[in-house]
N, C-alpha and C positions, 0 to 999 in steps of 0.2 A: 407587469407579466408575473405568468405564477410557475417558479419554480417547481421542481418536485420533491419535497420534505419529507421527511420525519414525522410523523402526529405524534403531538406532545410535545412538556416540555422535559427534555434530559435531566433527572435529579440525580445528585452523588449515590450511590451505590456502595455497600458494605463491602469487605474484602472477601471474607465466606461467600456470598452470595455471587459475588463477581464470576470466584471460582468455579462456581455449582452452574452461574448460567455458562461462561466460558468453556466449560469441557462437555458442556450438552453442545454448543454449536460447532465447538472443531468435532466433532463426533460427523455432525453432519456435512461437515467441510470435507472429511475424511472420505464420506460416504460421497460425495459431490466430486471429488478428484478423481474416483474409482470410476464414478460414471464419465467424465470426461475422457478419461482413457480409452474406457469401454466402447463409447459413439465416437471418440475423434473429433470433442469439440475442442473450441479453439476459444479463449477466454481471455479476456483485457482488460483488467481492472485498472482504470487511472485514481490517484489518489493528490490533489489536491489540496492547498490551505497555506497556513502563514506560516513563517517560523515557529516552530513548537508548538505545532496545531497536536501532532502526534500521528502523522504520515506511517516514522519509522515504526512504532509502538504496533500499528493496524497493520501494517505489513507484514509484522514478526507473527501476532496471533493468530492470523490467517494462514500462515505456512507451517507452522509452528510442529504441527505433526503431520504433515503432508510427505511425501517422497521428495526428496531433492532435486531428483533427477527428472521430476513433471516439473515443477514450478520455477520461475526468476523471479527476482526483486531487481528491476531499472532504476538505479538512482544516477545518471550520467553527469560527468564536469563536464565544467564548461566545455565547449567546445574546442577542436583542434585548429589550426591553421588550416589544414585541408577541409574540414570539418563545414569552418566558415565560408567555404567556396562554394558547398556542394546547396542543394536544394534542402530547404528548410527542412521538412520531412523528412531528409534520408534517413538520418541517424537515427530516429526513430522507428524508421520501416525495418531497420536491419531487427528492431528486438520483438517484433512481433511473435505471438503465439503461433508453432505449428501444432497440427492435429493432436491432440489429447494433453495441449500445454497450459500451462495458466501464469500468467506475466502479468505482474503489479507494477505499474509503474510509481513509483516515490519523487514525484514529479515528474511531467510529461512533456508535449510536445505546447502546453500554455504556457510552459515558461516566458513563451515572448509576449503574453498577453501582461505579464504578471512583474517577477525581478527583473526581465529584460526592459521590457516600459520603464518601470519606475525608474530603476538606477540607471537610464539612461545609455545601456547597450543595445538600445534598437531602434531605430527613427521613427519617426511619426508614420511614415512610408511602410513602413517594414511591418509595425503593428497593424496597421488598417489592411494591409493586402494579409495578412496573417488569418485578422479575422474573418476576411470575407471568404476565404479558403479551408478554413478548418469545418465548415459543413457537409463541403463537398468532399473532404480528405475524409471524414468519417463517414460520410455516407457509404464511399468505397469500401472501408473496412467494415461495415455492417452488411453491406450486398453481398460481400465475397466470404461469409459465412462468419465472421466472429462474433462472438458476443460481446459488447464493449457497455462497462459499468462507469461512471463518470461520478466522482462523490466529492465536496468541498466540505472539507472539516471547517466549522466553524468555530470562531475562538475570541472573546471580545480582550480588549487591550489590556485590563486589569491582568486578567488570567493570562496575557502572554507576557506580562511584565514579571510576574510570578516565576513563571517558569523559565524566562531568562537571568533572573536571580538565581535561583534554585543550580542552572545549570552551571554557570558563572562561581559557584561555590563550593558545586560538587566534581573535584577531579576525574571522577570518572565520566562526567557529563561534559565536559571543560572544550575536549575536542569538537562539539559539535558548534560551537561559536566561532564565529569568523568577524571578518573586519565587515565584511556583509552586512552580517546579518545584525550591526550594532548600529551600523547608520539607516539599515532597514527600519528597526523598530522607530525608529525619529519618524517615518513617512508610513505610519498606521493609516493618517485619513488618504495616502495618494495611493496607497493599495485597495483601499476600500474603492474611491474610484474605478479603478484599474479592473477591480473583479465582477463591477456592475456591468461595466459594457462589454466585458468578455460574454457574462452572461447573458447579456441580452443580443447576443451575435451569435451563440453557438449551441442555446438551449434549442435543441431539436424533437423533434416527433421519435427520430430514428436513434437520440445518443443525447437523450436530454442530463442533465442535472440533478444530482440528489446533493441537497444541503445535509446537513448531522450535527445537531449542536455539539462541539467537543470541549468544552466547557470544564465539564469532567470527563476525562479519557477513557477510565471506566469502561463507564454508562456508554461513551457513542460510541467506542467499539462494539459492544454490545449491536445497540441501535444500527449500527452499519452491516454488521455482518448478517443479522437477522434480515434483514433490506435485502441485501444478496442473495440469501438461498432463496427468498419468497419471491424473488422473481425468475427465479429460474422453472424449469419442466419438473415432472416428478423424477428423481433422479436416482431411482430404487434400480441397484443392479444385484445381481444373485454375490451374495458373499460365497468365495471358494475358502474350504476350511481342512486341509488334506490332514488324512490322520497321519500321526508320527510312529511310524513304526519302532518298536523295541530295538534298542542298544544291544548287538551280539559283544558278549565278553565285559571284561570289565573297564568303565571308559576310563580313557585316558588323556595325561595331565601336560599340560603345556610348561615348557624349557623355559626359565627364564633366568635372568643374571649372567648369563654367559660374559655379555660385556661390561657393561657396569650397572651392577647392581644398585636400584634406588632402596631406599629401607621405608618397610612398613610402617604408615602412621597408626600411631593407637588411639583410639578413639574408643573416651568414654561415654557409652551409652549412656550414664543417667546424667550427664552433664547438662 
């Protein structure tokens, strides 16, 4: 089966080059968001991949300069007791985009074919039913006008091990590790088999998967965002730049320190 893929091999990119390239892409993303609001487009982006692949960083790169009122990043916790009794897709339907919105799923309904299957949180019957239902579910979304983009962030086991070690040693990233993560890292091959079965069942003409090399995360982000933008139609919308009328009189100053003043930090510009 031919899954949609980024062309070429992704190589590590230097910091300055990355900053220049990501800024250019983010300008295009701002224009895309303006177009989506103007046209009432509904955009849903599914980010899937193994632990440490880079889903959160990609969502942040896409949304960094967007209006916080226009986008949402959905990363759902484990289902509540009530949600466990619902139709499986129900908890995700609540978070689908409305007109003019962009929603990024940092993991999605595909949890059932991944972590739930591998870690034994879903039965084999539930997994097989899910794989049969997904194409029809996504066809309803697409036919209903949602622009659906599904990305799998590919990460080799060697790279995953390095990232696990980095998170374990970095107190700012240690919160990303859970007991499930430590157990999951021992099941890399099980996740591979689950992934291949998922791709075989859910890679469809109306909702294809795009596999992106994320062994180098910065390069992967650039490739993914470029692919996303290239798959959209012309997003040109005239910008509105109202003139700033001159102020009348002397500029006012804001009061501060009335309650509990906070001392100013002294910054040495030469440091």
